[in-house]
C-alpha positions as CSV (number, residue, x, y, z in Angstrom):
1,M,0.0,0.0,0.0
2,H,1.3,3.5,-0.9
3,L,1.9,6.0,1.8
4,S,0.5,9.4,1.1
5,D,2.8,12.4,1.4
6,P,1.0,13.6,4.6
7,L,1.3,10.2,6.2
8,Q,5.0,10.1,5.3
9,Q,5.4,13.5,6.8
10,A,3.6,12.5,10.0
11,I,5.8,9.4,10.3
12,A,8.9,11.5,9.9
13,Q,7.7,14.0,12.5
14,F,6.9,11.2,14.9
15,N,10.2,9.5,14.4
16,S,12.1,12.7,15.0
17,G,10.2,13.5,18.2
18,Q,8.0,16.3,16.7
19,Y,4.9,14.9,18.4
20,Y,2.8,18.0,18.4
21,A,3.4,18.6,14.7
22,C,2.7,14.9,14.0
23,H,-0.6,15.4,15.8
24,D,-1.5,18.3,13.5
25,T,-0.6,16.4,10.4
26,L,-2.5,13.3,11.4
27,E,-5.6,15.2,12.6
28,V,-6.2,16.4,9.0
29,L,-5.9,12.8,7.7
30,W,-8.1,11.5,10.5
31,L,-10.9,14.0,10.0
32,E,-11.2,13.2,6.3
33,A,-10.8,9.4,6.6
34,T,-13.2,6.6,6.5
35,E,-12.8,3.2,8.2
36,P,-10.5,1.4,8.6
37,D,-8.1,4.3,8.1
38,R,-10.0,6.5,10.5
39,T,-9.3,4.2,13.4
40,F,-5.7,3.8,12.3
41,Y,-5.1,7.6,12.1
42,Q,-6.8,8.2,15.4
43,G,-4.6,5.5,17.1
44,L,-1.4,7.0,15.7
45,L,-2.6,10.5,16.7
46,Q,-3.3,9.4,20.2
47,I,0.1,7.8,20.6
48,A,1.8,10.9,19.2
49,V,0.0,13.1,21.7
50,A,0.8,10.6,24.5
51,C,4.5,10.9,23.6
52,Y,4.1,14.7,23.7
53,H,2.6,14.5,27.2
54,A,5.3,12.1,28.4
55,S,8.0,14.4,27.1
56,R,6.4,17.2,29.2
57,S,6.1,15.2,32.4
58,N,2.3,14.7,32.1
59,S,2.3,11.0,32.9
60,R,-1.4,10.8,33.6
61,G,-2.3,12.2,30.1
62,A,0.3,10.0,28.5
63,I,-0.9,6.8,30.2
64,L,-4.5,7.5,29.2
65,L,-3.7,8.3,25.5
66,L,-1.3,5.4,25.2
67,G,-4.1,3.1,26.3
68,E,-6.6,4.6,23.9
69,G,-4.1,4.6,21.0
70,T,-2.9,1.1,21.4
71,R,-6.5,-0.1,21.7
72,R,-7.4,1.5,18.4
73,L,-4.2,0.2,16.6
74,Q,-4.9,-3.3,17.9
75,Q,-8.2,-3.2,15.8
76,C,-6.1,-2.6,12.7
77,D,-4.3,-4.9,10.4
78,P,-0.8,-5.2,12.1
79,A,0.7,-4.4,8.7
80,H,-1.6,-1.5,7.8
81,Y,0.0,0.6,5.1
82,G,3.0,-1.8,5.3
83,L,3.9,-0.4,8.8
84,D,5.0,-2.5,11.7
85,L,2.1,-1.7,14.1
86,K,3.0,-4.7,16.3
87,A,6.3,-3.1,17.2
88,L,4.8,0.3,17.7
89,I,2.0,-1.2,20.0
90,A,4.6,-3.1,22.0
91,A,6.8,0.0,22.5
92,A,3.7,2.0,23.5
93,M,2.8,-0.6,26.0
94,T,6.3,-0.6,27.4
95,L,6.3,3.2,27.7
96,Q,2.9,3.0,29.4
97,A,4.3,0.5,31.9
98,Q,7.3,2.8,32.6
99,L,4.9,5.6,33.3
100,H,2.7,3.5,35.6
101,A,5.8,2.5,37.6
102,Q,6.7,6.2,37.8
103,A,10.0,5.4,36.1
104,P,11.6,8.0,34.0
105,P,10.1,7.5,30.5
106,S,12.4,6.6,27.8
107,I,10.5,7.4,24.7
108,V,11.9,5.1,22.0
109,L,8.8,4.8,19.9
110,H,9.2,4.7,16.1
111,I,6.9,4.0,13.3
112,D,8.8,1.6,11.0
113,R,8.0,0.0,7.7
114,L,7.9,-3.8,7.4
115,N,10.6,-5.3,5.2
């Protein structure tokens, strides 16, 4: 499946830690999407905002959005758009566990393509 330019931009923003900009880019896609893309975009968007909250020491907001985002992405094909959603979900769940344990978050989430 081909990645649109805005989705490629959102992935680049996410992977470089520009979570708020990623949110803005994904929001446009999400608002215009139909299922199953709508759920996919909303899940990515929520994880991006969760990472933004975690980077600003808002653990509560990050925990809630990581849960919502992973729940939505788990409804998607794990290779939606050729992306490795399994790895993203696993990393998001690890970050959520770190935040629950009140450990310093190590945000190592990346959106990667499958080989």
